[in-house]
LOGUTOR-118217 format. One record per residue (C-alpha): chain; residue in one letter; x, y, z. Coordinates in nm, 2 decimals, padded with zeros to 4 digits, m for minus. Layout:
% LOGUTOR-118217
> chain; resn; X; Y; Z
> A; A; X; Y; Z
...
% end
This chain:
% LOGUTOR-118217
> chain; resn; X; Y; Z
> A; M; 01.86; m02.00; 00.45
> A; T; 01.66; m02.00; 00.15
> A; D; 01.29; m01.93; 00.11
> A; Q; 01.01; m02.14; m00.04
> A; G; 01.15; m02.32; m00.32
> A; T; 01.42; m02.10; m00.42
> A; S; 01.76; m02.20; m00.55
> A; S; 02.01; m02.31; m00.29
> A; Q; 02.26; m02.10; m00.48
> A; A; 02.38; m01.76; m00.30
> A; P; 02.10; m01.47; m00.41
> A; I; 02.23; m01.22; m00.65
> A; M; 02.22; m00.87; m00.52
> A; Q; 01.90; m00.71; m00.58
> A; P; 01.86; m00.35; m00.73
> A; V; 01.80; m00.09; m00.47
> A; M; 01.57; 00.22; m00.57
> A; Q; 01.78; 00.53; m00.52
> A; P; 01.84; 00.79; m00.44
> A; V; 01.63; 00.83; m00.17
> A; R; 01.51; 01.20; m00.09
> A; S; 01.30; 01.34; 00.19
> A; I; 01.08; 01.65; 00.20
> A; D; 00.86; 01.79; 00.47
> A; A; 00.52; 01.70; 00.40
> A; G; 00.24; 01.78; 00.66
> A; V; 00.32; 01.59; 00.98
> A; L; 00.60; 01.36; 00.82
> A; S; 00.94; 01.40; 00.67
> A; I; 00.86; 01.17; 00.38
> A; A; 01.14; 00.99; 00.20
> A; Y; 01.08; 00.90; m00.16
> A; V; 01.23; 00.78; m00.48
> A; E; 01.17; 00.97; m00.81
> A; S; 01.25; 00.88; m01.17
> A; G; 01.15; 00.97; m01.52
> A; P; 01.13; 01.30; m01.69
> A; A; 01.02; 01.61; m01.44
> A; D; 00.77; 01.76; m01.70
> A; G; 00.59; 01.40; m01.76
> A; P; 00.25; 01.29; m01.61
> A; V; 00.27; 01.21; m01.26
> A; V; 00.23; 00.86; m01.12
> A; I; 00.25; 00.81; m00.74
> A; L; 00.30; 00.45; m00.65
> A; L; 00.22; 00.34; m00.28
> A; H; 00.31; 00.01; m00.10
> A; G; 00.17; m00.19; 00.16
> A; Y; 00.20; m00.39; 00.47
> A; P; 00.45; m00.57; 00.52
> A; Y; 00.64; m00.43; 00.22
> A; D; 00.84; m00.13; 00.10
> A; I; 00.92; 00.09; m00.21
> A; H; 01.08; m00.22; m00.40
> A; S; 00.74; m00.35; m00.46
> A; Y; 00.79; m00.11; m00.74
> A; V; 01.12; m00.19; m00.85
> A; D; 01.01; m00.30; m01.19
> A; V; 00.73; m00.08; m01.25
> A; A; 00.87; 00.22; m01.20
> A; P; 01.12; 00.19; m01.47
> A; R; 00.86; 00.09; m01.71
> A; L; 00.66; 00.40; m01.62
> A; A; 00.95; 00.60; m01.65
> A; A; 01.06; 00.48; m01.99
> A; Q; 00.71; 00.58; m02.11
> A; G; 00.75; 00.92; m02.03
> A; C; 00.61; 00.94; m01.66
> A; R; 00.74; 01.12; m01.35
> A; V; 00.72; 00.82; m01.12
> A; V; 00.73; 00.91; m00.74
> A; V; 00.75; 00.62; m00.48
> A; P; 00.72; 00.71; m00.11
> A; Y; 00.78; 00.51; 00.20
> A; V; 00.44; 00.51; 00.38
> A; R; 00.45; 00.65; 00.74
> A; G; 00.63; 00.40; 00.97
> A; Y; 00.86; 00.26; 00.70
> A; G; 01.23; 00.31; 00.59
> A; P; 01.36; 00.66; 00.63
> A; T; 01.00; 00.84; 00.67
> A; R; 00.99; 01.02; 00.99
> A; F; 00.73; 01.19; 01.22
> A; R; 00.83; 01.57; 01.24
> A; D; 00.70; 01.59; 01.60
> A; P; 00.77; 01.36; 01.85
> A; S; 00.43; 01.43; 02.01
> A; T; 00.23; 01.34; 01.71
> A; P; 00.01; 01.03; 01.74
> A; R; 00.17; 00.74; 01.57
> A; S; m00.14; 00.65; 01.36
> A; G; m00.18; 00.41; 01.10
> A; Q; m00.55; 00.50; 01.02
> A; Q; m00.68; 00.52; 00.66
> A; A; m00.74; 00.89; 00.68
> A; A; m00.38; 00.97; 00.79
> A; V; m00.22; 00.77; 00.49
> A; G; m00.47; 00.91; 00.24
> A; A; m00.39; 01.28; 00.39
> A; D; m00.01; 01.19; 00.37
> A; L; m00.03; 01.14; 00.00
> A; I; m00.22; 01.50; m00.05
> A; A; 00.06; 01.64; 00.18
> A; L; 00.34; 01.48; m00.03
> A; M; 00.18; 01.62; m00.34
> A; D; 00.16; 01.97; m00.19
> A; A; 00.51; 01.95; m00.10
> A; L; 00.65; 01.86; m00.42
> A; A; 00.40; 02.10; m00.61
> A; I; 00.20; 01.84; m00.80
> A; P; m00.13; 01.93; m00.89
> A; R; m00.27; 01.59; m01.02
> A; A; m00.12; 01.26; m01.06
> A; V; m00.24; 00.88; m01.11
> A; F; m00.25; 00.72; m00.76
> A; A; m00.17; 00.34; m00.77
> A; G; m00.13; 00.09; m00.48
> A; Y; m00.21; m00.23; m00.30
> A; D; m00.28; m00.29; 00.05
> A; W; m00.22; 00.01; 00.26
> A; G; m00.10; 00.21; m00.06
> A; G; m00.41; 00.10; m00.21
> A; R; m00.60; 00.23; 00.07
> A; A; m00.44; 00.54; 00.06
> A; A; m00.49; 00.59; m00.30
> A; C; m00.88; 00.53; m00.27
> A; V; m00.90; 00.76; 00.02
> A; G; m00.71; 01.04; m00.19
> A; A; m00.91; 00.96; m00.49
> A; A; m01.25; 00.97; m00.31
> A; L; m01.19; 01.27; m00.09
> A; W; m00.96; 01.48; m00.33
> A; P; m01.08; 01.38; m00.67
> A; E; m00.95; 01.71; m00.81
> A; R; m00.59; 01.60; m00.74
> A; C; m00.62; 01.23; m00.88
> A; A; m00.61; 01.17; m01.26
> A; G; m00.69; 00.83; m01.22
> A; L; m00.66; 00.52; m00.98
> A; V; m00.50; 00.18; m00.98
> A; S; m00.64; m00.01; m00.70
> A; V; m00.56; m00.40; m00.62
> A; N; m00.85; m00.56; m00.47
> A; G; m01.11; m00.30; m00.54
> A; Y; m01.25; m00.05; m00.32
> A; L; m01.02; m00.05; 00.01
> A; I; m01.20; 00.23; 00.20
> A; Q; m01.27; 00.06; 00.56
> A; N; m01.64; 00.05; 00.69
> A; I; m01.54; 00.07; 01.03
> A; A; m01.91; 00.07; 01.14
> A; R; m01.95; m00.28; 01.02
> A; A; m01.60; m00.42; 01.09
> A; M; m01.72; m00.64; 01.38
> A; E; m01.93; m00.86; 01.12
> A; P; m01.75; m01.19; 01.06
> A; A; m01.62; m01.26; 00.71
> A; P; m01.64; m01.62; 00.54
> A; V; m01.43; m01.85; 00.79
> A; P; m01.14; m01.90; 00.51
> A; R; m01.07; m01.53; 00.52
> A; E; m01.10; m01.52; 00.90
> A; F; m00.81; m01.76; 00.90
> A; A; m00.58; m01.57; 00.66
> A; F; m00.66; m01.27; 00.90
> A; W; m00.49; m01.42; 01.20
> A; Y; m00.22; m01.14; 01.20
> A; Q; m00.50; m00.88; 01.24
> A; W; m00.64; m01.07; 01.57
> A; Y; m00.28; m01.12; 01.71
> A; F; m00.22; m00.74; 01.68
> A; Q; m00.54; m00.66; 01.88
> A; T; m00.33; m00.81; 02.20
> A; E; m00.05; m00.67; 02.38
> A; R; 00.11; m01.02; 02.29
> A; G; 00.07; m00.93; 01.95
> A; R; 00.25; m00.58; 01.99
> A; A; 00.54; m00.73; 02.16
> A; G; 00.55; m01.01; 01.90
> A; L; 00.57; m00.75; 01.61
> A; A; 00.85; m00.56; 01.80
> A; A; 01.06; m00.88; 01.86
> A; N; 00.99; m01.07; 01.54
> A; R; 00.90; m00.80; 01.28
> A; A; 01.08; m00.97; 00.98
> A; E; 00.98; m01.34; 01.08
> A; I; 00.61; m01.21; 01.08
> A; A; 00.66; m01.05; 00.75
> A; R; 00.84; m01.36; 00.58
> A; L; 00.54; m01.55; 00.68
> A; L; 00.29; m01.32; 00.53
> A; W; 00.47; m01.29; 00.21
> A; Q; 00.47; m01.69; 00.19
> A; Q; 00.09; m01.72; 00.26
> A; W; 00.00; m01.42; 00.07
> A; S; 00.17; m01.49; m00.25
> A; P; 00.23; m01.88; m00.27
> A; N; 00.34; m01.86; m00.63
> A; W; 00.60; m01.61; m00.58
> A; R; 00.94; m01.75; m00.55
> A; F; 01.13; m01.46; m00.38
> A; D; 01.50; m01.52; m00.25
> A; D; 01.63; m01.40; 00.07
> A; A; 01.81; m01.10; m00.11
> A; T; 01.46; m01.00; m00.19
> A; F; 01.31; m01.03; 00.14
> A; A; 01.62; m00.87; 00.33
> A; R; 01.59; m00.53; 00.09
> A; A; 01.24; m00.49; 00.22
> A; A; 01.26; m00.59; 00.56
> A; A; 01.53; m00.30; 00.61
> A; A; 01.24; m00.07; 00.61
> A; F; 01.06; m00.23; 00.89
> A; D; 01.35; m00.10; 01.12
> A; N; 01.19; 00.25; 01.12
> A; P; 01.14; 00.35; 01.50
> A; D; 00.77; 00.42; 01.46
> A; H; 00.70; 00.09; 01.25
> A; V; 00.54; m00.10; 01.55
> A; A; 00.33; 00.17; 01.66
> A; V; 00.19; 00.29; 01.33
> A; V; 00.12; m00.10; 01.23
> A; I; m00.06; m00.17; 01.57
> A; N; m00.26; 00.16; 01.55
> A; S; m00.38; 00.06; 01.18
> A; Y; m00.50; m00.29; 01.27
> A; R; m00.68; m00.17; 01.58
> A; H; m00.81; 00.13; 01.45
> A; R; m00.99; m00.05; 01.16
> A; F; m01.18; m00.24; 01.40
> A; G; m01.29; 00.07; 01.62
> A; L; m01.06; m00.06; 01.89
> A; A; m00.81; 00.22; 01.90
> A; E; m00.82; 00.59; 01.88
> A; G; m00.70; 00.79; 01.57
> A; D; m00.54; 01.12; 01.54
> A; P; m00.78; 01.38; 01.62
> A; R; m00.67; 01.60; 01.35
> A; Y; m00.83; 01.33; 01.10
> A; Q; m01.17; 01.32; 01.26
> A; D; m01.34; 01.51; 00.99
> A; L; m01.19; 01.28; 00.73
> A; E; m01.26; 00.97; 00.89
> A; R; m01.65; 01.10; 00.92
> A; R; m01.65; 01.17; 00.54
> A; L; m01.49; 00.83; 00.49
> A; A; m01.77; 00.65; 00.70
> A; A; m02.00; 00.74; 00.43
> A; Q; m01.85; 00.50; 00.19
> A; P; m01.79; 00.76; m00.08
> A; V; m01.81; 00.65; m00.42
> A; I; m01.48; 00.71; m00.63
> A; N; m01.57; 00.89; m00.96
> A; V; m01.23; 00.94; m01.12
> A; P; m01.12; 00.69; m01.38
> A; T; m01.03; 00.36; m01.23
> A; V; m00.87; m00.01; m01.31
> A; T; m00.90; m00.25; m01.05
> A; L; m00.67; m00.57; m01.01
> A; D; m00.70; m00.89; m00.85
> A; G; m00.44; m01.17; m00.81
> A; D; m00.57; m01.50; m00.88
> A; G; m00.30; m01.65; m00.66
> A; D; m00.37; m01.38; m00.36
> A; G; m00.35; m01.57; m00.06
> A; V; m00.54; m01.33; 00.20
> A; I; m00.81; m01.17; m00.03
> A; P; m00.93; m01.39; m00.30
> A; A; m00.97; m01.26; m00.66
> A; T; m01.34; m01.19; m00.75
> A; D; m01.52; m01.07; m01.08
> A; G; m01.52; m00.71; m00.93
> A; Q; m01.90; m00.69; m00.91
> A; A; m01.90; m00.66; m00.52
> A; H; m01.76; m00.34; m00.54
> A; A; m01.88; m00.19; m00.90
> A; A; m02.13; 00.05; m00.72
> A; K; m01.81; 00.20; m00.55
> A; F; m01.68; 00.31; m00.87
> A; S; m01.87; 00.53; m01.11
> A; N; m01.59; 00.55; m01.37
> A; R; m01.43; 00.20; m01.36
> A; I; m01.26; 00.13; m01.67
> A; A; m01.16; m00.24; m01.63
> A; H; m01.14; m00.51; m01.37
> A; R; m00.89; m00.77; m01.45
> A; V; m00.77; m01.09; m01.26
> A; I; m00.39; m01.13; m01.31
> A; P; m00.30; m01.52; m01.33
> A; R; m00.09; m01.64; m01.05
> A; A; m00.02; m01.31; m00.89
> A; G; m00.05; m01.29; m00.51
> A; H; m00.12; m01.00; m00.29
> A; N; 00.22; m00.82; m00.38
> A; L; 00.10; m00.77; m00.74
> A; P; 00.30; m00.48; m00.85
> A; Q; 00.64; m00.68; m00.78
> A; E; 00.51; m01.04; m00.87
> A; E; 00.36; m00.88; m01.21
> A; P; 00.50; m00.57; m01.30
> A; E; 00.42; m00.56; m01.65
> A; A; 00.05; m00.59; m01.59
> A; F; 00.04; m00.32; m01.29
> A; A; 00.23; m00.08; m01.54
> A; A; 00.00; m00.16; m01.83
> A; A; m00.30; m00.08; m01.59
> A; V; m00.13; 00.27; m01.50
> A; M; m00.09; 00.37; m01.86
> A; E; m00.43; 00.28; m01.95
> A; L; m00.52; 00.57; m01.77
> A; L; m00.29; 00.79; m01.93
> A; R; m00.38; 00.70; m02.28
% end
């Protein structure tokens, strides 16, 4: 089977990011890939749902070639990343993914890094930059300020956006949980198509990422993430204080570049003004032509350039 407008020829084998290492970091054993010189400025690249580390398959080598130490972890619930204790709640809440980022830095003895991401990864990067600014040398965030305002989560969005968020409403139901468990790859493929209508990925590219959804905690983490953000599921009590701080919608003070894809099928591109007050030190906001939601994989040169702008 071929995807949306791809060639009918057999797909070419896609490069795989390796070697994958693991390190105990907070509540997780985090799997990650590292490249570039060990003494270079550190950049941590964070993926979203439903994707994996290969969103950065073309970004990481660009940054490593320019002297960066590049760390790309599998987010909780993806790939070989595992919870260390069976009793730990399988939370996907925003405070948890932000805390995971800092725990990884502590485990790798990284004092400061540029945080860069989109979707869940962009949210983790924003949380890290807001709550631990001393650890963040700069921020690249796709779709702007991604810290969730849970207190206002039940306010309706414009109808076209509500339509695009169908998967979020589906995941509020037990039918949606069962559907994700049974059809996680099919749901992900459909979202890739809807969210990135200009991206002609092939079957091999999708399969490379979809392997990460076989994580035993994937369904539990994803369902909790989409229920917690609407105040419809409990979070892990260990993050209660962090969530309280995030509820204040803190301003991000680190140097920041925000990006939007003008072909994003789930979060439309903007001029950045709606989030301007949340960034006290934003260097630039850019709209990347034709890019969809998975911006770093679709337009790696533009994403890498945004990171390097923060390091100059």
